[in-house]
PAKE-527940 format. One record per residue (C-alpha): residue number from 1; residue in three letters; chain; x, y, z. Coordinates in pm, 1 decimal. Last residue first. Layout:
residues N
+-----+------+-------+----------+----------+----------+
:  nr : rest : kette :        u :        v :        w :
+-----+------+-------+----------+----------+----------+
: NUM :  ALA :     A :        X :        Y :        Z :
...
+-----+------+-------+----------+----------+----------+
END
This chain:
residues 166
+-----+------+-------+----------+----------+----------+
:  nr : rest : kette :        u :        v :        w :
+-----+------+-------+----------+----------+----------+
: 166 :  PRO :     A :  -2059.4 :   1488.7 :   -378.7 :
: 165 :  THR :     A :  -1796.6 :   1601.3 :    -81.8 :
: 164 :  PRO :     A :  -1414.1 :   1560.2 :   -225.4 :
: 163 :  GLY :     A :  -1267.0 :   1229.2 :    -97.3 :
: 162 :  CYS :     A :  -1222.9 :   1154.1 :    288.0 :
: 161 :  LEU :     A :   -900.0 :   1136.4 :    287.5 :
: 160 :  CYS :     A :   -799.4 :   1413.2 :    124.9 :
: 159 :  ARG :     A :  -1094.0 :   1618.8 :    265.1 :
: 158 :  VAL :     A :   -995.5 :   1525.9 :    652.9 :
: 157 :  ILE :     A :   -664.1 :   1556.2 :    520.7 :
: 156 :  ASP :     A :   -665.0 :   1932.7 :    364.2 :
: 155 :  PHE :     A :   -968.0 :   2053.5 :    652.6 :
: 154 :  THR :     A :   -662.6 :   1989.2 :    907.9 :
: 153 :  SER :     A :   -425.8 :   2235.1 :    693.8 :
: 152 :  LEU :     A :   -156.2 :   2183.0 :    445.4 :
: 151 :  LEU :     A :    -35.9 :   2517.5 :    291.5 :
: 150 :  GLY :     A :    160.6 :   2508.3 :    -21.0 :
: 149 :  VAL :     A :    494.9 :   2651.6 :   -167.1 :
: 148 :  PRO :     A :    672.9 :   2845.6 :    125.4 :
: 147 :  GLU :     A :   1007.5 :   2910.9 :    -33.0 :
: 146 :  GLN :     A :   1295.7 :   2817.2 :    282.7 :
: 145 :  GLY :     A :   1391.2 :   2474.3 :     92.1 :
: 144 :  GLU :     A :   1068.8 :   2378.0 :    -88.5 :
: 143 :  VAL :     A :    830.2 :   2459.7 :    184.5 :
: 142 :  VAL :     A :    444.0 :   2324.4 :    312.0 :
: 141 :  ILE :     A :    309.5 :   2527.7 :    563.3 :
: 140 :  VAL :     A :    142.3 :   2401.0 :    865.9 :
: 139 :  ARG :     A :   -247.8 :   2467.2 :    972.2 :
: 138 :  HIS :     A :   -483.3 :   2352.6 :   1283.8 :
: 137 :  ILE :     A :   -270.4 :   2370.5 :   1564.4 :
: 136 :  ARG :     A :   -192.2 :   2183.8 :   1853.2 :
: 135 :  GLY :     A :    150.7 :   2122.8 :   1846.2 :
: 134 :  GLU :     A :     99.2 :   1777.0 :   1865.3 :
: 133 :  VAL :     A :   -166.3 :   1730.0 :   1668.7 :
: 132 :  MET :     A :    -18.8 :   1917.0 :   1385.8 :
: 131 :  LEU :     A :    305.3 :   1712.8 :   1390.7 :
: 130 :  ARG :     A :    129.8 :   1421.7 :   1426.2 :
: 129 :  GLY :     A :    -67.5 :   1518.0 :   1043.3 :
: 128 :  ALA :     A :    234.0 :   1600.9 :    958.6 :
: 127 :  ASP :     A :    350.1 :   1196.5 :    959.2 :
: 126 :  ASP :     A :     40.3 :   1104.4 :    927.8 :
: 125 :  LEU :     A :    100.8 :   1268.3 :    539.8 :
: 124 :  PRO :     A :    407.3 :   1177.7 :    429.6 :
: 123 :  MET :     A :    640.5 :   1409.0 :    375.4 :
: 122 :  ASP :     A :    706.4 :   1448.5 :      1.6 :
: 121 :  ALA :     A :    564.4 :   1805.9 :      9.3 :
: 120 :  THR :     A :    791.9 :   1961.7 :    307.9 :
: 119 :  VAL :     A :    667.5 :   2051.7 :    653.4 :
: 118 :  THR :     A :    674.6 :   2389.9 :    821.7 :
: 117 :  ILE :     A :    621.6 :   2460.8 :   1168.0 :
: 116 :  VAL :     A :    540.9 :   2822.8 :   1228.9 :
: 115 :  HIS :     A :    696.3 :   2980.2 :   1543.9 :
: 114 :  ARG :     A :    612.0 :   3343.4 :   1474.8 :
: 113 :  SER :     A :    239.2 :   3334.9 :   1580.0 :
: 112 :  MET :     A :     28.4 :   3582.3 :   1423.2 :
: 111 :  VAL :     A :   -188.1 :   3902.4 :   1667.3 :
: 110 :  ASP :     A :     16.2 :   4226.7 :   1629.5 :
: 109 :  ALA :     A :    218.0 :   4139.8 :   1336.7 :
: 108 :  VAL :     A :   -122.6 :   4138.2 :   1095.3 :
: 107 :  HIS :     A :   -230.2 :   4453.8 :   1194.9 :
: 106 :  LEU :     A :   -447.0 :   4611.2 :   1499.5 :
: 105 :  LYS :     A :   -638.5 :   4944.4 :   1409.7 :
: 104 :  ARG :     A :   -912.1 :   4858.7 :   1161.6 :
: 103 :  LEU :     A :   -978.8 :   4531.3 :   1379.0 :
: 102 :  GLN :     A :  -1009.9 :   4702.7 :   1653.2 :
: 101 :  ALA :     A :  -1233.5 :   4995.9 :   1523.4 :
: 100 :  GLU :     A :  -1457.7 :   4728.1 :   1325.5 :
:  99 :  ILE :     A :  -1523.0 :   4549.7 :   1678.6 :
:  98 :  GLY :     A :  -1638.6 :   4866.2 :   1845.2 :
:  97 :  PRO :     A :  -1822.6 :   4933.8 :   1536.8 :
:  96 :  ASP :     A :  -2034.5 :   4671.0 :   1535.9 :
:  95 :  LEU :     A :  -1905.9 :   4491.4 :   1221.1 :
:  94 :  THR :     A :  -2197.8 :   4543.6 :    974.4 :
:  93 :  ARG :     A :  -2495.3 :   4242.3 :    772.4 :
:  92 :  GLN :     A :  -2729.0 :   4455.0 :    991.0 :
:  91 :  ALA :     A :  -2915.8 :   4149.7 :   1136.7 :
:  90 :  THR :     A :  -2586.9 :   4002.6 :   1111.5 :
:  89 :  PRO :     A :  -2547.6 :   3898.8 :   1508.0 :
:  88 :  TRP :     A :  -2180.0 :   3844.0 :   1604.0 :
:  87 :  LEU :     A :  -1922.0 :   3507.2 :   1526.5 :
:  86 :  ALA :     A :  -2051.4 :   3487.9 :   1152.5 :
:  85 :  GLN :     A :  -1854.4 :   3846.8 :   1097.1 :
:  84 :  LEU :     A :  -1541.5 :   3711.9 :   1148.4 :
:  83 :  PRO :     A :  -1578.8 :   3464.7 :    859.2 :
:  82 :  LEU :     A :  -1586.6 :   3044.3 :    925.3 :
:  81 :  ASP :     A :  -1273.4 :   2875.7 :   1120.4 :
:  80 :  PHE :     A :  -1309.3 :   2926.4 :   1413.1 :
:  79 :  PRO :     A :  -1287.6 :   2555.4 :   1567.7 :
:  78 :  SER :     A :  -1068.4 :   2656.8 :   1864.6 :
:  77 :  THR :     A :   -718.9 :   2597.2 :   1900.0 :
:  76 :  THR :     A :   -669.4 :   2358.4 :   2194.8 :
:  75 :  GLN :     A :   -615.0 :   2482.7 :   2529.2 :
:  74 :  SER :     A :   -419.8 :   2713.8 :   2665.0 :
:  73 :  GLN :     A :   -488.1 :   2976.3 :   2421.7 :
:  72 :  GLU :     A :   -877.3 :   2936.0 :   2516.8 :
:  71 :  ALA :     A :   -750.4 :   3003.4 :   2900.9 :
:  70 :  GLU :     A :   -598.8 :   3289.3 :   2787.7 :
:  69 :  ALA :     A :   -838.6 :   3505.7 :   2585.4 :
:  68 :  TYR :     A :  -1105.6 :   3363.1 :   2828.1 :
:  67 :  ASP :     A :   -922.2 :   3509.0 :   3112.5 :
:  66 :  GLN :     A :   -845.7 :   3849.4 :   2894.7 :
:  65 :  TYR :     A :  -1207.1 :   3882.8 :   2808.4 :
:  64 :  GLU :     A :  -1122.1 :   4285.1 :   2863.4 :
:  63 :  GLN :     A :  -1228.8 :   4372.4 :   2467.7 :
:  62 :  ALA :     A :   -905.0 :   4415.0 :   2355.2 :
:  61 :  ALA :     A :   -845.5 :   3987.6 :   2470.8 :
:  60 :  LEU :     A :  -1101.3 :   3870.8 :   2282.6 :
:  59 :  LEU :     A :  -1055.6 :   4080.0 :   2017.9 :
:  58 :  ARG :     A :   -673.8 :   3929.9 :   1992.0 :
:  57 :  ARG :     A :   -792.8 :   3597.3 :   2035.2 :
:  56 :  VAL :     A :  -1073.8 :   3661.2 :   1799.0 :
:  55 :  ILE :     A :   -797.3 :   3751.2 :   1564.7 :
:  54 :  ASP :     A :   -539.2 :   3443.7 :   1597.5 :
:  53 :  THR :     A :   -871.5 :   3254.5 :   1564.7 :
:  52 :  ARG :     A :   -908.8 :   3358.6 :   1218.1 :
:  51 :  SER :     A :   -539.3 :   3245.6 :   1146.7 :
:  50 :  VAL :     A :   -150.2 :   3428.3 :   1145.1 :
:  49 :  ILE :     A :    185.1 :   3229.7 :   1037.3 :
:  48 :  GLY :     A :    478.7 :   3397.1 :   1085.3 :
:  47 :  VAL :     A :    800.1 :   3583.0 :    925.7 :
:  46 :  LEU :     A :    814.6 :   3354.6 :    614.4 :
:  45 :  GLU :     A :   1081.5 :   3581.1 :    392.3 :
:  44 :  GLY :     A :   1047.9 :   3709.9 :     65.7 :
:  43 :  HIS :     A :   1059.1 :   4101.2 :    193.0 :
:  42 :  LYS :     A :    805.0 :   4013.3 :    451.4 :
:  41 :  MET :     A :    606.0 :   3699.0 :    456.2 :
:  40 :  VAL :     A :    266.1 :   3583.2 :    676.4 :
:  39 :  PRO :     A :    147.0 :   3287.7 :    573.9 :
:  38 :  ALA :     A :   -233.9 :   3252.6 :    588.8 :
:  37 :  GLY :     A :   -521.6 :   3128.1 :    788.5 :
:  36 :  GLY :     A :   -915.3 :   2945.6 :    786.2 :
:  35 :  LEU :     A :   -890.4 :   3050.1 :    346.4 :
:  34 :  SER :     A :  -1147.4 :   3094.8 :    165.6 :
:  33 :  TRP :     A :   -975.2 :   3361.5 :    -63.7 :
:  32 :  GLN :     A :  -1196.1 :   3565.6 :    -84.8 :
:  31 :  VAL :     A :  -1317.0 :   3552.4 :    297.5 :
:  30 :  LEU :     A :   -936.7 :   3528.7 :    435.0 :
:  29 :  LEU :     A :   -923.0 :   3819.0 :    208.1 :
:  28 :  ARG :     A :  -1190.6 :   4007.3 :    369.7 :
:  27 :  GLU :     A :  -1021.7 :   3857.9 :    747.5 :
:  26 :  LEU :     A :   -685.4 :   4037.4 :    670.3 :
:  25 :  ASP :     A :   -809.2 :   4404.9 :    538.6 :
:  24 :  LEU :     A :  -1015.4 :   4342.8 :    872.6 :
:  23 :  LEU :     A :   -678.6 :   4253.5 :   1086.7 :
:  22 :  THR :     A :   -475.4 :   4542.0 :    913.5 :
:  21 :  THR :     A :   -218.0 :   4427.6 :    642.0 :
:  20 :  ASP :     A :    139.3 :   4550.3 :    880.2 :
:  19 :  PRO :     A :    303.7 :   4244.0 :    885.9 :
:  18 :  GLN :     A :    208.5 :   4134.4 :    489.3 :
:  17 :  VAL :     A :     23.7 :   3843.0 :    337.6 :
:  16 :  SER :     A :     25.0 :   3526.3 :    217.9 :
:  15 :  ARG :     A :   -196.6 :   3322.3 :    -34.1 :
:  14 :  VAL :     A :    -33.9 :   2965.0 :   -168.3 :
:  13 :  GLN :     A :   -159.4 :   2780.6 :   -454.3 :
:  12 :  ALA :     A :   -110.8 :   2435.0 :   -336.5 :
:  11 :  THR :     A :   -308.2 :   2353.9 :    -99.2 :
:  10 :  MET :     A :   -201.9 :   2024.0 :     70.2 :
:   9 :  ALA :     A :   -372.6 :   1655.4 :     15.8 :
:   8 :  ASP :     A :   -162.7 :   1468.9 :   -208.6 :
:   7 :  ARG :     A :    163.3 :   1714.8 :   -165.4 :
:   6 :  VAL :     A :    160.8 :   1616.5 :    233.5 :
:   5 :  LEU :     A :    208.1 :   1280.2 :     92.3 :
:   4 :  LEU :     A :     -4.0 :    945.5 :    131.9 :
:   3 :  SER :     A :    138.8 :    615.3 :    159.0 :
:   2 :  MET :     A :    183.7 :    337.3 :   -107.0 :
:   1 :  MET :     A :    -10.1 :      1.7 :     23.7 :
+-----+------+-------+----------+----------+----------+
END
């Protein structure tokens, strides 16, 4: 039986953001790209990774939910892979002004993780999955040398193992 490799499951198109991207722009990009997170690049160098969970944690901390944010961060990464607007009442289809102000003021560099776990495309998929479980993370960056060539998320692994939806 042939073992599955990271390349069999990864998303090959790498969409990255800059550290100075506002969180509001980041959220719009993640929705546009249908992604839950992205690598952070500066001058062609991988400097971090950012996800919706990072945004939510920062907003919770900014709104004086520090205890909750710290407790949630110490647990496994939460399943917040959905547009931020889905987390708030959408009767008006607009963001709360206070939240929108925070998203305009804060930048990717304020919330990103600087500890980036990378894998190679030829790594066995189960090994990459184990790294993700051990690190309690939902995505890793696939690199060739130092160059990002893909993204592997928990969703990518499930989709690869279960097949496409009908």
